[in-house]
KEDO-656698 format. One record per residue (C-alpha): residue number from 1; residue in one letter; x, y, z. Coordinates in pm, 1 decimal. Example, Ala and Ser with C-alpha at 12.3 -4.5 7.8 and 13.67 -1.06 7.14 Angstrom:
2
SITE:n:res:east:north:up
SITE:1:A:1230.0:-450.0:780.0
SITE:2:S:1367.0:-106.0:714.0
# end
This chain:
329
SITE:n:res:east:north:up
SITE:1:X:2.5:-10.2:19.2
SITE:2:X:130.5:359.6:-85.1
SITE:3:X:230.3:569.5:211.5
SITE:4:X:19.2:832.1:321.3
SITE:5:X:141.9:1185.6:451.1
SITE:6:X:-71.7:1379.5:697.9
SITE:7:X:136.2:1701.8:673.7
SITE:8:X:320.2:1786.9:307.5
SITE:9:X:482.9:2120.7:242.3
SITE:10:X:534.9:2222.0:-111.1
SITE:11:X:802.0:2448.4:-252.4
SITE:12:X:792.5:2685.3:-564.5
SITE:13:X:994.3:2945.6:-522.3
SITE:14:X:1104.5:3015.9:-894.7
SITE:15:X:946.2:3330.9:-902.0
SITE:16:X:724.0:3333.7:-1220.2
SITE:17:X:331.6:3243.7:-1209.9
SITE:18:X:386.2:3041.8:-1480.9
SITE:19:X:647.1:2813.7:-1295.1
SITE:20:X:375.3:2790.2:-1002.1
SITE:21:X:109.4:2683.4:-1238.7
SITE:22:X:301.6:2433.2:-1418.9
SITE:23:X:350.2:2258.8:-1071.6
SITE:24:X:-57.5:2276.0:-977.6
SITE:25:X:-137.1:1941.9:-1127.8
SITE:26:X:127.2:1789.5:-880.9
SITE:27:X:11.7:1997.9:-587.9
SITE:28:X:-373.8:1853.8:-674.4
SITE:29:X:-223.0:1520.1:-727.3
SITE:30:X:-74.8:1506.0:-386.3
SITE:31:X:-397.2:1639.4:-226.7
SITE:32:X:-583.0:1367.0:-381.1
SITE:33:X:-358.0:1068.1:-296.8
SITE:34:X:-333.0:1174.5:84.7
SITE:35:X:-708.5:1289.8:165.2
SITE:36:X:-745.9:1453.9:499.3
SITE:37:X:-391.5:1584.8:432.0
SITE:38:X:-244.3:1932.2:579.1
SITE:39:X:-85.7:2076.2:245.3
SITE:40:X:112.7:2356.8:300.1
SITE:41:X:294.3:2581.5:12.6
SITE:42:X:559.4:2844.4:-39.6
SITE:43:X:576.2:3052.6:-329.6
SITE:44:X:610.1:3421.8:-404.3
SITE:45:X:324.1:3688.6:-469.3
SITE:46:X:127.9:3776.8:-658.4
SITE:47:X:98.6:3378.0:-766.0
SITE:48:X:16.4:3350.0:-407.2
SITE:49:X:-345.3:3459.9:-458.1
SITE:50:X:-411.3:3182.9:-680.4
SITE:51:X:-376.1:2898.0:-433.1
SITE:52:X:-470.0:3077.0:-148.1
SITE:53:X:-835.8:3008.7:-213.2
SITE:54:X:-749.4:2634.8:-311.7
SITE:55:X:-942.6:2385.1:-163.0
SITE:56:X:-637.6:2178.2:-190.7
SITE:57:X:-397.5:2377.8:19.2
SITE:58:X:-406.0:2434.7:378.9
SITE:59:X:-164.5:2746.2:417.4
SITE:60:X:28.0:2935.3:196.9
SITE:61:X:335.8:3146.5:266.1
SITE:62:X:576.0:3400.5:108.2
SITE:63:X:905.0:3512.5:137.5
SITE:64:X:861.4:3832.5:386.9
SITE:65:X:1100.7:4090.8:208.5
SITE:66:X:1273.2:4098.2:-119.2
SITE:67:X:1648.9:4109.0:28.3
SITE:68:X:1897.5:3783.3:-76.7
SITE:69:X:1807.2:3489.6:131.9
SITE:70:X:1427.3:3576.4:225.0
SITE:71:X:1315.5:3216.4:23.9
SITE:72:X:1564.7:3017.3:280.4
SITE:73:X:1386.1:3248.2:546.2
SITE:74:X:1077.0:3113.7:450.8
SITE:75:X:1178.6:2772.1:433.5
SITE:76:X:1301.3:2786.4:748.0
SITE:77:X:1027.8:2946.4:893.8
SITE:78:X:777.2:2684.1:769.7
SITE:79:X:976.9:2431.3:898.8
SITE:80:X:1019.4:2531.4:1252.0
SITE:81:X:628.6:2574.3:1263.5
SITE:82:X:591.7:2168.8:1217.0
SITE:83:X:820.9:1890.1:1081.5
SITE:84:X:652.6:1824.2:756.5
SITE:85:X:620.4:1427.4:687.6
SITE:86:X:700.4:1517.4:300.0
SITE:87:X:839.6:1809.8:109.7
SITE:88:X:841.4:1859.0:-259.2
SITE:89:X:1043.8:2134.1:-410.8
SITE:90:X:1110.4:2286.5:-746.7
SITE:91:X:1353.8:2520.2:-578.5
SITE:92:X:1728.3:2437.3:-613.2
SITE:93:X:1928.7:2746.5:-506.6
SITE:94:X:2036.8:2891.6:-165.9
SITE:95:X:2073.0:2526.7:-27.6
SITE:96:X:1713.4:2522.4:31.9
SITE:97:X:1710.5:2120.0:-110.1
SITE:98:X:1956.5:2037.5:203.5
SITE:99:X:1715.9:2258.7:429.2
SITE:100:X:1428.7:2015.8:320.1
SITE:101:X:1616.6:1717.0:340.7
SITE:102:X:1682.6:1777.3:695.3
SITE:103:X:1394.3:1897.5:822.5
SITE:104:X:1135.5:1681.3:626.5
SITE:105:X:1037.1:1323.1:677.7
SITE:106:X:1111.7:1258.5:350.1
SITE:107:X:1216.9:1485.6:84.4
SITE:108:X:1199.7:1518.1:-339.9
SITE:109:X:1368.7:1812.8:-398.8
SITE:110:X:1474.3:1794.3:-769.6
SITE:111:X:1156.2:1737.8:-1002.3
SITE:112:X:1410.6:1891.6:-1298.0
SITE:113:X:1651.1:1570.2:-1300.5
SITE:114:X:1743.1:1450.3:-1629.0
SITE:115:X:1431.5:1595.4:-1812.6
SITE:116:X:1411.2:1470.6:-2170.0
SITE:117:X:1441.6:1747.0:-2424.8
SITE:118:X:1111.5:1779.7:-2557.2
SITE:119:X:914.0:1653.5:-2245.0
SITE:120:X:684.0:1917.7:-2104.4
SITE:121:X:825.8:2035.7:-1768.6
SITE:122:X:451.0:1975.8:-1597.0
SITE:123:X:456.0:1606.6:-1737.8
SITE:124:X:838.2:1572.8:-1615.7
SITE:125:X:715.3:1663.0:-1268.0
SITE:126:X:405.6:1443.1:-1258.8
SITE:127:X:649.8:1136.4:-1352.6
SITE:128:X:885.9:1205.7:-1141.5
SITE:129:X:640.3:1196.8:-846.7
SITE:130:X:460.8:890.1:-964.2
SITE:131:X:796.9:753.9:-976.0
SITE:132:X:851.7:796.1:-625.6
SITE:133:X:546.6:677.1:-573.6
SITE:134:X:370.3:965.3:-440.0
SITE:135:X:116.4:1017.5:-752.3
SITE:136:X:-108.0:750.0:-913.6
SITE:137:X:-73.9:661.9:-1265.9
SITE:138:X:-400.5:870.5:-1346.6
SITE:139:X:-255.0:1177.3:-1221.2
SITE:140:X:21.7:1170.3:-1501.2
SITE:141:X:-180.3:1297.2:-1759.8
SITE:142:X:-353.4:1613.4:-1549.6
SITE:143:X:-314.6:1937.8:-1668.1
SITE:144:X:-300.0:2284.2:-1493.1
SITE:145:X:-633.5:2375.0:-1366.4
SITE:146:X:-702.4:2731.4:-1152.6
SITE:147:X:-967.3:2727.3:-850.8
SITE:148:X:-1192.2:2998.9:-909.8
SITE:149:X:-1343.6:3138.8:-581.9
SITE:150:X:-1699.7:3219.4:-669.8
SITE:151:X:-1648.5:3594.9:-642.1
SITE:152:X:-1379.3:3595.0:-880.4
SITE:153:X:-1575.6:3421.2:-1120.0
SITE:154:X:-1866.2:3668.5:-1118.6
SITE:155:X:-1614.8:3960.9:-1119.3
SITE:156:X:-1461.0:3795.1:-1439.9
SITE:157:X:-1812.5:3735.3:-1598.1
SITE:158:X:-1960.7:4084.7:-1499.6
SITE:159:X:-1654.8:4284.4:-1672.3
SITE:160:X:-1635.3:4065.7:-2004.9
SITE:161:X:-2059.2:4099.1:-1997.7
SITE:162:X:-1981.5:4480.3:-1986.7
SITE:163:X:-1708.8:4507.6:-2253.2
SITE:164:X:-1832.4:4262.7:-2517.5
SITE:165:X:-2156.5:4120.7:-2430.8
SITE:166:X:-2261.7:3836.8:-2598.9
SITE:167:X:-2073.4:3891.4:-2934.3
SITE:168:X:-2151.5:3737.9:-3305.5
SITE:169:X:-1778.9:3640.3:-3321.9
SITE:170:X:-1595.0:3511.4:-3041.1
SITE:171:X:-1366.9:3759.2:-2854.8
SITE:172:X:-994.0:3744.5:-2855.4
SITE:173:X:-790.5:3854.2:-2532.3
SITE:174:X:-432.1:3973.9:-2694.2
SITE:175:X:-181.1:3936.2:-2436.4
SITE:176:X:70.0:4189.7:-2566.4
SITE:177:X:360.2:4189.4:-2298.2
SITE:178:X:584.9:3943.9:-2170.6
SITE:179:X:811.9:3949.7:-1854.3
SITE:180:X:1124.5:3889.8:-2045.1
SITE:181:X:1216.4:4139.3:-2388.6
SITE:182:X:1325.7:3801.8:-2590.2
SITE:183:X:946.6:3638.2:-2570.3
SITE:184:X:802.0:3982.3:-2711.9
SITE:185:X:588.0:3924.7:-3041.7
SITE:186:X:713.4:4255.9:-3231.4
SITE:187:X:444.1:4541.2:-3218.6
SITE:188:X:408.1:4561.7:-3606.4
SITE:189:X:289.4:4186.2:-3597.4
SITE:190:X:44.9:4210.0:-3285.9
SITE:191:X:-118.7:4538.1:-3508.6
SITE:192:X:-154.7:4312.5:-3825.7
SITE:193:X:-335.2:4080.4:-3636.1
SITE:194:X:-517.3:4280.0:-3419.7
SITE:195:X:-630.0:4491.2:-3746.3
SITE:196:X:-749.2:4154.5:-3917.9
SITE:197:X:-938.3:4049.0:-3627.9
SITE:198:X:-1119.4:4345.9:-3576.9
SITE:199:X:-1227.8:4321.3:-3978.9
SITE:200:X:-1396.6:3963.9:-3934.7
SITE:201:X:-1563.3:4121.2:-3634.7
SITE:202:X:-1410.5:3963.0:-3318.4
SITE:203:X:-1441.6:4194.3:-2982.3
SITE:204:X:-1064.7:4269.9:-2919.6
SITE:205:X:-982.5:4292.1:-2524.6
SITE:206:X:-623.6:4293.8:-2408.4
SITE:207:X:-389.9:4283.2:-2138.5
SITE:208:X:-53.1:4422.1:-2096.2
SITE:209:X:99.4:4789.6:-2215.4
SITE:210:X:-116.8:5025.4:-2451.9
SITE:211:X:27.9:5047.7:-2803.0
SITE:212:X:221.3:5337.8:-2840.1
SITE:213:X:82.7:5330.4:-3223.6
SITE:214:X:-261.8:5335.1:-3073.0
SITE:215:X:-465.7:5065.2:-2866.8
SITE:216:X:-510.9:4737.6:-3002.4
SITE:217:X:-838.8:4651.8:-2848.2
SITE:218:X:-1031.6:4735.8:-2535.2
SITE:219:X:-807.2:4651.4:-2175.8
SITE:220:X:-937.1:4414.1:-1936.9
SITE:221:X:-1002.9:4613.2:-1605.1
SITE:222:X:-700.1:4560.0:-1398.9
SITE:223:X:-753.7:4300.3:-1117.3
SITE:224:X:-598.9:4061.5:-871.5
SITE:225:X:-495.1:3714.0:-1015.4
SITE:226:X:-824.2:3498.6:-957.8
SITE:227:X:-1008.5:3768.2:-1096.6
SITE:228:X:-850.9:3769.3:-1443.7
SITE:229:X:-838.6:3414.5:-1435.2
SITE:230:X:-1243.1:3466.9:-1397.9
SITE:231:X:-1206.3:3715.9:-1693.6
SITE:232:X:-1019.3:3465.5:-1884.6
SITE:233:X:-1312.8:3188.3:-1792.0
SITE:234:X:-1613.6:3433.9:-1909.9
SITE:235:X:-1391.7:3482.2:-2242.1
SITE:236:X:-1338.7:3113.3:-2272.6
SITE:237:X:-1740.5:3070.1:-2185.7
SITE:238:X:-1778.5:3301.0:-2523.9
SITE:239:X:-1579.7:3069.4:-2739.6
SITE:240:X:-1300.3:3335.8:-2715.9
SITE:241:X:-919.3:3297.5:-2730.2
SITE:242:X:-619.3:3406.3:-2571.6
SITE:243:X:-352.8:3484.4:-2762.2
SITE:244:X:1.0:3580.6:-2629.5
SITE:245:X:351.3:3494.1:-2571.5
SITE:246:X:499.7:3213.5:-2323.1
SITE:247:X:395.7:3414.1:-2027.9
SITE:248:X:201.4:3395.9:-1696.6
SITE:249:X:-136.2:3540.8:-1822.7
SITE:250:X:-134.4:3302.7:-2107.8
SITE:251:X:-89.7:3009.6:-1863.9
SITE:252:X:-301.2:3143.4:-1635.1
SITE:253:X:-601.8:3139.9:-1914.5
SITE:254:X:-543.2:2780.4:-2003.7
SITE:255:X:-562.3:2705.3:-1663.0
SITE:256:X:-885.3:2912.7:-1649.0
SITE:257:X:-1033.3:2703.1:-1923.4
SITE:258:X:-980.1:2931.0:-2188.3
SITE:259:X:-845.1:2869.1:-2570.4
SITE:260:X:-507.9:2997.1:-2617.4
SITE:261:X:-282.8:3010.0:-2895.3
SITE:262:X:72.0:3077.6:-2741.5
SITE:263:X:366.0:3229.5:-2926.9
SITE:264:X:703.6:3015.1:-2805.3
SITE:265:X:1056.0:3193.3:-2924.1
SITE:266:X:1335.9:3125.1:-2692.2
SITE:267:X:1159.2:2870.8:-2534.8
SITE:268:X:1068.2:2521.3:-2680.9
SITE:269:X:691.2:2476.3:-2727.7
SITE:270:X:745.9:2091.6:-2683.5
SITE:271:X:868.2:2205.5:-2316.3
SITE:272:X:665.3:2462.5:-2255.0
SITE:273:X:344.0:2416.3:-2443.9
SITE:274:X:45.8:2502.5:-2301.9
SITE:275:X:-176.9:2223.9:-2467.0
SITE:276:X:-372.0:2458.3:-2677.8
SITE:277:X:-235.7:2560.4:-3039.0
SITE:278:X:158.6:2607.8:-2938.1
SITE:279:X:332.4:2803.9:-3237.5
SITE:280:X:708.3:2755.5:-3273.7
SITE:281:X:905.8:3051.2:-3415.1
SITE:282:X:1240.5:2933.9:-3578.0
SITE:283:X:1207.5:2573.7:-3459.2
SITE:284:X:1572.3:2497.1:-3591.0
SITE:285:X:1766.6:2783.6:-3394.7
SITE:286:X:2092.5:2644.8:-3349.8
SITE:287:X:2095.3:2845.0:-3013.0
SITE:288:X:1791.5:2723.0:-2812.9
SITE:289:X:1839.6:2477.6:-2559.3
SITE:290:X:1532.4:2353.9:-2457.2
SITE:291:X:1669.0:2179.2:-2095.9
SITE:292:X:1885.5:2470.5:-2034.3
SITE:293:X:1724.9:2792.7:-2143.0
SITE:294:X:1920.3:3046.4:-1896.2
SITE:295:X:2256.2:2933.4:-2094.8
SITE:296:X:2101.5:3077.1:-2410.3
SITE:297:X:2302.6:3386.8:-2550.6
SITE:298:X:2002.9:3571.2:-2605.9
SITE:299:X:1808.2:3486.0:-2278.3
SITE:300:X:1862.0:3751.5:-2010.9
SITE:301:X:1893.3:4045.2:-2230.9
SITE:302:X:1738.6:3937.8:-2606.2
SITE:303:X:2012.4:3972.6:-2775.4
SITE:304:X:1999.5:3733.4:-3075.0
SITE:305:X:2272.7:3605.7:-3256.4
SITE:306:X:2077.2:3562.5:-3536.1
SITE:307:X:1934.6:3899.6:-3526.9
SITE:308:X:2073.1:4238.2:-3398.8
SITE:309:X:1720.1:4425.3:-3401.3
SITE:310:X:1508.8:4215.2:-3251.5
SITE:311:X:1477.2:3840.6:-3111.0
SITE:312:X:1476.7:3643.9:-3460.9
SITE:313:X:1258.0:3345.2:-3344.4
SITE:314:X:921.9:3571.7:-3238.9
SITE:315:X:981.5:3792.1:-3550.0
SITE:316:X:977.7:3454.3:-3760.0
SITE:317:X:579.0:3361.8:-3616.7
SITE:318:X:381.1:3459.4:-3904.5
SITE:319:X:96.1:3676.7:-3840.3
SITE:320:X:-95.2:3440.3:-4121.1
SITE:321:X:-7.1:3156.2:-3914.5
SITE:322:X:-99.4:3298.1:-3572.7
SITE:323:X:-423.7:3439.6:-3759.6
SITE:324:X:-555.1:3102.9:-3856.8
SITE:325:X:-447.7:2936.2:-3511.4
SITE:326:X:-682.4:3197.7:-3350.4
SITE:327:X:-950.8:3176.1:-3614.1
SITE:328:X:-935.2:2785.1:-3578.8
SITE:329:X:-1024.7:2750.4:-3208.8
# end
């Protein structure tokens, strides 16, 4: 019989909303496998907003300050508050794996080990936890799903109903920004896509900064992450699509149940895909490293070895191909 754990600590301190969302199927699988367990999480804001209301999660902690060492301090505080029977972590820096190994009954602290180059990151997590005997076989096919509190769902519905009503053509949300410059689709491509979608009658909503050349659509109201998820769910209920780069808001849309068209350049769509239409720019780029993206020469400062003006992989994503993917949903 598989061992059942009463107190579980899950640590995800990689920093990105998308990183947390890719781990959610593992969190939910651990909760199912250990009914009645107290499952605690340590993660960063603002992503913590997405799991505070999740019925699978009993407690959420975040680092208390932004100075070096804050993440390690948060883990130490959680261990001091109660020794977990099981600790699971995606976080490999600042001695956190060693801290968990010493402070938990059992610790699985490397969910990145030996990844095949094209295996999705979230699937890798699930496979390792299954191999460790911590998840059932059925959990290996789970996709990220964010829990929507009823108030967030209603607020999202109100916002989208006010902006688009019940449109004849499905609404399209354009997520025009990304946390890193190397992931951004060129502004000229966004303008061309928006123009063609508008000509076809699709109501256009936007998330992100306003284009200096003019608005591409109606901005969704600024909100917390659960309400943004509710807005995406409302778009999905109208048959709409969320299109944007490999970034947290697009992953949130997929986890809220909306169709997505994701634009991949420096990251490999086969490894980081969201399960909708995952489009890869410049598939044959010789500098892309699917399992070591931070070591790519373009990663930190968006300096592309193939094009001095802009990331060649993102520019290579053709507007017509993106339009076809959006309108096929």
